[in-house]
C-alpha positions as CSV (number, residue, x, y, z in Angstrom):
1,M,12.4,42.0,20.2
2,T,13.0,40.4,16.8
3,K,11.0,37.5,15.4
4,P,13.0,34.2,15.3
5,A,14.3,33.1,12.0
6,H,12.1,30.8,10.1
7,P,13.5,27.2,10.3
8,G,14.6,25.4,7.2
9,P,12.4,23.0,5.3
10,G,10.9,20.2,7.4
11,P,8.3,17.5,6.9
12,G,5.4,20.0,6.5
13,H,7.3,22.6,4.5
14,I,5.5,23.8,1.4
15,D,7.9,24.3,-1.6
16,G,6.1,26.5,-4.1
17,P,2.4,26.4,-4.9
18,A,2.0,22.7,-5.3
19,G,5.1,21.3,-3.7
20,L,4.7,19.2,-0.5
21,T,7.5,17.2,1.1
22,G,7.4,13.4,1.7
23,P,5.3,12.7,4.8
24,V,2.7,15.4,4.1
25,R,2.4,14.5,0.5
26,A,2.0,10.8,1.3
27,A,-0.7,11.5,4.0
28,L,-2.5,13.8,1.5
29,E,-2.4,11.3,-1.3
30,E,-3.6,8.5,1.1
31,A,-6.5,10.7,2.4
32,I,-7.6,11.5,-1.2
33,A,-7.3,7.9,-2.3
34,K,-9.6,6.6,0.5
35,L,-12.2,9.4,0.1
36,R,-15.2,9.0,-2.1
37,F,-17.2,12.1,-1.1
38,G,-16.0,14.7,1.3
39,V,-13.4,17.4,2.1
40,V,-9.6,17.2,2.7
41,Q,-8.4,20.4,4.4
42,L,-4.8,21.4,5.1
43,T,-3.9,23.9,7.9
44,V,-0.8,25.9,7.2
45,H,1.1,28.0,9.8
46,E,4.1,30.1,8.7
47,G,4.5,28.1,5.4
48,R,4.3,24.7,7.0
49,V,1.4,22.2,6.9
50,V,0.6,21.5,10.5
51,Q,-2.7,19.6,10.2
52,L,-4.7,17.5,7.7
53,E,-8.4,17.0,8.3
54,V,-10.6,14.7,6.4
55,T,-14.4,15.0,6.5
56,E,-16.2,12.1,4.8
57,K,-19.8,12.2,3.6
58,K,-21.8,9.1,3.2
59,R,-24.3,9.3,0.3
60,F,-27.1,6.8,-0.1
């Protein structure tokens, strides 16, 4: 059984080391802009961003 061909670029496709397509890039930029302290984590499966997680830390 052969592995199905990888689909073409989609909303979560990574184009090169820093290249992200429209919706993913916009979501990432928004997450970073709203975050003061914390972590932004991308989950990638087969060259596509499938999840973005934001963990915010409150510092006093």
